[in-house]
Every structure is written in C-alpha cells, then in structure tokens.
C-alpha positions in Angstrom: 121.1 122.1 83.1 117.9 120.7 84.6 117.2 117.0 84.7 114.2 114.9 85.9 115.2 112.9 88.9 112.3 110.8 90.0 108.5 110.6 90.4 107.2 110.7 94.0 104.1 108.5 94.6 102.1 108.0 97.8 101.0 104.4 98.5 99.1 102.7 101.2 101.5 99.7 101.7 105.2 99.7 101.0 105.2 95.9 101.3 102.6 95.5 98.6 104.3 98.2 96.5 107.8 96.5 96.9 106.3 93.1 96.0 104.7 94.5 92.8 107.5 96.8 91.5 110.5 94.8 92.6 109.5 91.1 92.9 106.9 91.0 90.1 107.9 93.8 87.7 111.6 93.3 88.2 112.7 96.9 89.0 115.7 97.3 91.4 115.1 98.6 95.0 117.6 101.5 95.2 116.7 103.0 98.6 114.7 101.4 101.4 114.1 103.4 104.5 111.3 103.5 107.1 108.3 104.6 105.2 110.1 105.1 101.8 111.1 103.0 98.9 112.8 104.1 95.6 112.9 101.8 92.6 114.6 102.1 89.2 116.2 100.1 86.5 119.3 100.5 84.4 120.2 104.1 83.9 116.6 105.2 83.8 114.1 107.2 85.7 113.4 106.4 89.4 110.1 106.3 91.4 110.1 107.1 95.1 107.2 105.6 97.1 106.1 107.0 100.5 103.6 105.2 102.7 100.6 107.4 103.5 96.9 107.2 104.5 94.4 106.2 101.8 93.1 109.7 101.6 96.5 110.9 100.3 96.8 108.2 97.6 95.8 108.3 94.0 96.1 110.3 90.8 93.6 109.2 88.2 95.3 111.3 85.5 98.7 109.7 85.9 100.1 106.7 84.1 103.5 105.1 84.7 105.3 103.6 81.7 107.8 100.8 82.3 109.9 99.2 79.5 110.2 95.4 79.7 112.1 93.0 77.6 109.0 91.0 76.5 105.7 92.7 77.1 103.7 89.5 76.3 105.6 87.4 78.8 105.5 90.1 81.5 101.8 90.6 81.0 101.1 86.8 81.3 103.3 86.6 84.4 101.7 89.6 86.1 98.2 88.3 85.2 99.0 84.9 86.6 100.3 86.5 89.8 96.9 88.1 90.3 97.7 91.6 89.2 94.7 93.6 88.0 95.2 93.8 84.3 93.6 96.2 81.7 94.2 95.9 78.0 96.3 93.0 76.8 99.5 93.5 74.7 98.9 95.2 71.4 101.2 96.9 68.8 100.8 100.6 68.7 101.2 103.0 65.8 104.1 104.8 67.5 106.3 101.7 67.3 105.9 99.9 70.6 103.9 97.0 71.9 101.9 98.1 75.1 99.8 96.4 77.7 98.0 98.2 80.6 97.5 97.1 84.2 97.2 98.5 87.7 99.5 98.5 90.7 98.2 97.6 94.3 96.9 101.2 94.9 95.2 101.4 91.5 97.8 103.5 89.7 97.6 102.8 85.9 100.7 101.3 84.3 101.7 100.8 80.7 104.3 98.1 80.2 105.9 98.0 76.8 108.5 96.7 74.5 109.6 98.1 71.2 107.7 96.4 68.3 109.6 93.8 66.3 110.5 95.3 62.9 
C-alpha cells in the first residue's frame, strides 16, 4: 500500500522556520539535523524543511493547511507576533473555519478549525 510520508520544502533560514512552525504555530520538531528540520503533530502529516539559497525557495501554487484547536486565537497570536497575515478567520461552506497567512519565506498557509455546529 502507498502512503504519503511528508512534504519537502526549501527555506532560506531553518532558525526562522523553526521559530514559526514550532514556537509560534505549535508543531513538534521531529528531526533536527544540520540543514534539515522535520515538523509534525499528532499522528498527522510531516513537513521536512531544508535550508537552501533564495533562488531554490518558493512555490506560488502551493498552500499548506494546518489544523489548530482555535483558529481565531491562533490567528490573533500569530498576527500579534508579527506574522504576515492574509484573510482573517471565516466560516467556509465545507464545514471549517479558515484563516490565511504566510510563513517567513512567503509560503501560503491556511490554518483552520472545524466549524462549531
């Protein structure tokens, strides 16, 4: 059987990436090696980050989705921490409350929580 393992993303600074994904967003650092960081949470999907030159970074058509306990609180905390935010939390027709923001390298993220029923 085939399973997705993790997404591999090139970034310009592992320190900034770790700060954003682990310290601000609350994901767990699973692997930390010279030039590489892998994060995850619970039994979910993992993201592996490798430090590269700016010319190797970026994917404008990619969006990362991260489930959080309270999207409104997470959005407020990230905005107050100086994270570049996009659209504020809003209920979506597919049954989740989403907000959009950007990581230190400009990758677009959607943070979400299931909508209250």
